[in-house]
C-alpha positions in Angstrom: -31.5 41.0 8.5 -34.7 43.1 8.7 -33.8 45.2 5.6 -32.6 42.3 3.5 -35.0 39.5 4.4 -38.4 39.3 6.0 -38.4 37.0 9.0 -41.4 35.8 11.1 -40.9 34.8 14.7 -42.9 32.0 16.3 -42.8 31.4 20.1 -44.3 28.3 21.6 -45.4 29.4 25.1 -46.7 26.0 26.3 -44.4 23.5 24.7 -42.7 22.3 27.9 -45.4 22.8 30.6 -45.2 19.1 31.7 -41.5 19.5 32.6 -42.3 22.0 35.4 -45.9 20.8 36.2 -45.9 22.4 39.6 -45.2 25.9 38.1 -47.6 25.5 35.2 -50.8 24.3 36.9 -52.3 27.7 36.5 -50.1 29.3 33.8 -48.1 28.5 30.7 -44.4 27.9 30.7 -43.9 31.3 29.0 -45.5 33.2 31.9 -43.5 31.7 34.7 -41.8 34.5 36.7 -38.0 34.6 36.5 -35.1 36.6 37.8 -37.2 39.0 40.0 -39.0 41.0 37.4 -39.3 39.0 34.2 -41.3 36.1 32.7 -39.7 33.3 30.7 -41.3 34.6 27.4 -39.5 37.9 27.8 -36.3 36.3 26.7 -37.2 34.8 23.3 -39.5 37.7 22.5 -36.8 40.3 23.3 -34.2 38.3 21.4 -36.4 38.4 18.3 -37.1 42.1 18.6 -33.4 42.9 19.2 -32.6 40.9 16.1 -34.9 43.1 13.9 -37.9 40.7 13.7 -40.9 42.9 13.5 -43.7 40.2 13.4 -44.0 37.6 16.1 -46.7 35.0 16.8 -47.1 33.5 20.3 -48.7 30.1 20.2 -50.4 29.1 23.4 -52.3 26.0 24.5 -54.1 26.4 27.9 -54.0 28.4 31.1 -52.8 31.4 29.1 -54.8 34.2 30.9 -51.7 35.5 32.8 -49.7 35.3 29.5 -52.2 37.5 27.7 -52.2 39.9 30.6 -48.4 40.1 30.6 -48.0 40.6 26.8 -51.0 42.9 26.3 -50.6 44.7 23.0 -46.8 44.2 22.9 -46.1 47.8 23.6 -43.1 47.1 25.9 -41.4 45.2 23.0 -42.3 47.8 20.4 -44.7 45.3 18.7 -47.8 47.4 19.0 -48.0 48.3 15.3 -50.4 48.2 12.4 -48.0 46.2 10.1 -46.5 43.1 11.7 -46.4 43.4 15.5 -47.4 40.9 18.1 -50.0 38.2 17.4 -51.5 36.0 20.2 -52.4 32.6 18.7 -54.5 30.5 21.1 -55.6 26.9 20.3 -58.5 26.3 18.0 -57.5 29.3 15.8 -58.1 26.9 12.9 -61.6 25.5 12.3 -60.4 21.9 12.2 -57.7 22.2 14.9 -57.9 20.9 18.5 -55.7 20.9 21.5 -52.3 20.1 19.9 -49.9 17.3 21.1 -46.7 18.8 19.7 -45.1 21.5 17.7 -46.2 20.2 14.3 -49.9 20.1 15.3 -49.6 23.5 16.8 -48.2 24.8 13.5 -50.9 23.2 11.5 -53.5 24.9 13.7 -52.1 28.4 13.1 -50.9 27.9 9.6 -53.3 30.4 8.1 -51.5 33.1 10.1 -48.1 31.9 8.9 -49.3 31.6 5.3 -50.5 35.2 5.2 -47.1 36.5 6.5 -44.8 37.9 3.8 -41.8 36.4 5.6 -39.3 34.4 3.7 -37.8 32.8 6.8 -39.3 31.6 10.1 -37.5 31.6 13.4 -39.1 29.3 16.0 -38.3 29.3 19.7 -39.7 27.8 22.9 -39.6 29.3 26.4 -37.5 26.7 28.2 -34.1 28.4 27.5 -33.1 31.6 29.2 -30.5 33.3 27.1 -29.6 36.3 25.0 -28.9 35.5 21.3 -28.6 37.4 18.1 -30.8 35.7 15.5 -29.3 37.9 12.7 -26.1 35.9 12.8 -28.0 32.6 12.9 -30.2 33.5 9.9 -27.0 34.6 8.0 -25.5 31.2 8.8 -28.7 29.5 7.6 -28.5 31.3 4.3 -24.8 30.8 3.7 -24.9 27.1 4.5 -28.0 26.6 2.2 -29.6 24.5 5.0 -33.2 23.3 4.9 -33.3 23.4 8.7 -30.9 25.1 11.1 -30.9 23.9 14.7 -29.4 26.2 17.3 -27.6 24.2 20.0 -25.3 24.8 23.0 -22.8 22.7 24.8 -24.4 21.6 28.0 -23.7 19.1 30.8 -26.5 16.5 30.4 -27.2 13.7 32.8 -29.9 11.2 32.0 -29.9 10.1 35.7 -31.5 13.4 36.7 -34.8 14.9 35.8 -33.3 16.5 32.7 -34.8 16.1 29.2 -32.9 17.0 26.1 -32.5 16.4 22.4 -28.8 15.7 21.8 -27.2 16.3 18.4 -24.5 14.5 16.6 -22.6 16.9 14.4 -20.0 16.2 11.7 -16.9 18.3 10.8 -19.0 20.3 8.3 -21.5 21.3 10.9 -24.2 19.0 9.5 -26.4 17.0 11.9 -25.9 13.3 11.4 -27.5 12.0 14.6 -30.4 13.0 16.8 -31.0 11.4 20.2 -34.0 12.2 22.4 -33.5 11.9 26.2 -30.5 9.5 25.7 -29.1 7.4 28.5 -25.8 9.2 28.6 -24.0 11.7 30.8 -21.4 14.5 30.1 -21.1 17.6 28.0 -23.3 17.2 24.9 -24.5 19.2 21.9 -28.0 20.0 23.3 -30.7 21.4 21.1 -32.0 24.7 22.5 -35.3 24.3 20.8 -34.6 27.2 18.4 -35.0 26.5 14.7 -34.7 28.4 11.4 -36.4 27.4 8.2 -37.7 29.0 5.0 -41.5 29.3 5.0 -41.7 27.0 2.0 -39.7 24.2 3.7 -41.8 24.6 6.9 -45.0 24.5 4.8 -44.0 21.2 3.2 -43.1 19.7 6.6 -46.4 20.8 8.2 -48.6 19.5 5.3 -46.8 16.2 5.1 -46.9 15.7 8.9 -50.6 16.5 9.1 -51.3 13.8 6.5 -49.4 11.2 8.6 -50.7 12.4 12.0 -47.2 13.3 13.1 -46.9 15.8 15.8 -43.4 15.9 17.3 -41.0 18.1 15.4 -37.9 16.7 17.2 -38.9 13.0 16.7 -40.8 13.0 13.4 -38.6 15.6 11.6 -35.2 16.1 13.2 -34.7 12.4 14.1 -36.7 10.6 11.4 -35.7 12.8 8.4 -32.2 13.8 9.2 -31.0 12.3 5.9 -33.9 13.7 3.9 -33.3 17.4 4.8 -30.0 19.3 5.0 -29.9 20.0 8.8 -27.2 22.3 10.0 -26.2 23.0 13.5 -25.5 26.6 14.7 -23.7 26.8 18.1 -24.8 29.4 20.6 -21.8 30.2 22.7 -23.4 32.7 25.0 -24.7 32.1 28.5 -27.9 30.1 28.8 -29.9 28.1 31.3 -32.2 25.3 30.2 -35.3 24.9 32.4 -36.5 21.3 32.2 -37.4 20.7 35.9 -38.4 22.6 39.0 -34.8 22.2 40.3 -33.4 23.5 37.0 -35.7 26.5 37.4 -34.4 27.0 41.0 -30.8 26.6 39.8 -31.3 29.1 36.9 -32.5 31.8 39.3 -29.7 31.1 41.8 -27.2 31.3 39.0 -28.1 34.9 38.5 -26.6 35.8 41.9 -23.2 35.3 40.1 -22.1 38.5 38.5 -20.5 36.7 35.6 -23.8 34.9 34.7 -25.8 38.1 35.0 -23.5 39.9 32.7 -23.7 37.1 30.2 -27.5 37.2 30.2 -28.3 40.9 30.5 -26.3 42.6 27.8 -26.6 46.4 27.4 -26.7 46.3 23.6 -29.5 43.7 23.7 -31.8 44.5 26.7 -34.5 42.1 27.9 -37.9 43.9 27.9 -40.8 43.2 30.2 -44.1 44.5 31.3 -43.8 47.7 33.4 -45.8 47.8 36.7 -44.7 51.2 38.0 -44.0 49.9 41.5 -42.3 52.1 44.1 -38.6 51.4 45.0 -37.6 48.8 47.5 -38.1 49.7 51.1 -35.5 48.5 53.6 -36.3 48.4 57.4 -33.8 49.8 59.9 -32.8 46.3 61.0 -32.9 44.7 57.6 -29.8 42.9 56.3 -29.2 41.9 52.7 -26.5 39.7 51.2 -26.0 38.7 47.6 -29.6 38.9 46.5 -31.7 40.2 43.6 -34.6 42.3 44.9 -37.2 43.7 42.5 -39.1 47.0 42.8 -42.0 47.2 45.2 -40.5 44.9 47.9 -40.5 45.7 51.6 -37.7 44.0 53.6 -37.5 44.3 57.3 -35.7 41.0 58.1 -32.6 39.2 56.8 -32.3 38.1 53.2 -29.4 36.1 51.9 -28.7 34.5 48.5 -32.3 35.1 47.3 -34.3 36.3 44.3 -37.3 38.4 45.3 -39.9 39.3 42.7 -42.0 42.4 42.7 -44.1 43.3 45.8 -42.6 40.8 48.2 -42.8 41.6 51.9 -40.4 40.1 54.5 -41.3 40.7 58.2 -39.2 41.7 61.1 -36.6 39.2 62.5 -37.3 36.8 59.7 -34.4 35.0 57.9 -34.8 34.1 54.3 -31.9 32.2 52.6 -31.4 30.5 49.2 -35.0 31.2 48.1 -36.9 32.2 45.0 -39.9 34.3 46.3 -42.4 35.2 43.6 -44.6 38.3 43.2 -46.6 39.7 46.1 -45.7 36.9 48.6 -45.9 38.0 52.3 -43.6 36.4 54.9 -44.5 37.2 58.5 -42.3 38.1 61.5 -39.7 35.7 63.1 -39.8 33.2 60.2 -37.0 30.9 59.0 -37.3 30.1 55.3 -34.5 28.1 53.6 -34.3 26.8 50.0 -37.9 27.4 49.2 -39.7 28.5 46.0 -43.0 30.3 46.8 -45.4 31.0 43.9 -47.3 34.2 43.6 -49.5 35.6 46.4 -48.4 33.2 49.1 -48.9 34.2 52.7 -46.7 32.7 55.4 -47.7 33.6 59.0 -45.5 34.6 61.9 -42.9 32.3 63.4 -43.0 29.7 60.6 -40.1 27.4 59.8 -39.8 26.0 56.3 -36.7 24.2 55.0 -35.9 22.6 51.7 -32.4 21.9 50.2 -30.4 23.0 47.2 -30.9 19.6 45.6 -34.6 19.5 46.4 -36.1 23.0 47.0 -39.5 23.1 48.7 -42.2 24.5 46.5 -45.3 26.3 47.8 -48.2 26.7 45.4 -49.9 29.9 44.2 -52.2 31.7 46.7 -51.3 29.3 49.5 -51.8 30.4 53.1 -49.5 28.9 55.7 
């Protein structure tokens, strides 16, 4: 793809912040820690790099300090380069732009950047889906089908009775999209849009210009749903493993799913590695009386108690005689001695004193905010 066609990648780091509001009070969706040592943005960014996309723009909205610190110059993704490379696109990058309400307004605000790219196609992705995907095959499908817009979807058990949000697609025998439902009142396996789209730059330009003149801001509602008969919209099925994060519980479940070897192997593929910022931490230190079962433990952790069915991010410390089960413990959290912690999500830099008992459930995990002291 890279040798034949120039492709620009656009990642929307803040598009679904409201879905996981507890986790995004002080950060964007893209900078939420995941899987022990990653951030959510690592997945779409690595997918683009592994697919030969050499120029990527990251569109942010607010609370993007930790995201900028994580991405830096893009060196870990081999995007620190003179031509192309990584471009951080905060709001107000256009003189007349403001804090955008949706994808179309965000694109209008950064259109000067897109316009100056020599790309023929644009691949757009959000940060709410954790997966490994080859965009080369998707772009080839887009060309062969002569589509105006290609929407990447996956088959997913959707239930309107839960906290889930989704754009559900109706697809005919030819693979063309003939119906678009946003948060429908249905349940069961559906063709769920993964918020990944492929368009030519010219088609995208026409959409952005026309939408700006009509004050339209939602790509899914004002383009996919309203103009499904005006544009040729084709559906490309992603058959690989993915997790869609549209609630705090979904975030918890997505982390817990990684404790299954089959899911890990489906997400972390040797031929398409997921890159992330390197912190140069030391190896994990296990105390003489520590006990570990079915857990992912990142570098820099110190474990002196019992850890079972947990995901521990970098620099976590578990005290003596403490028992931590079914938890997602984010970076640099310290849990004291003789604690009992069950079904809990702790954000970064949380301090839990000795002899504390904290219990959530798999259906409603307890969340503890960033920098909390208990």
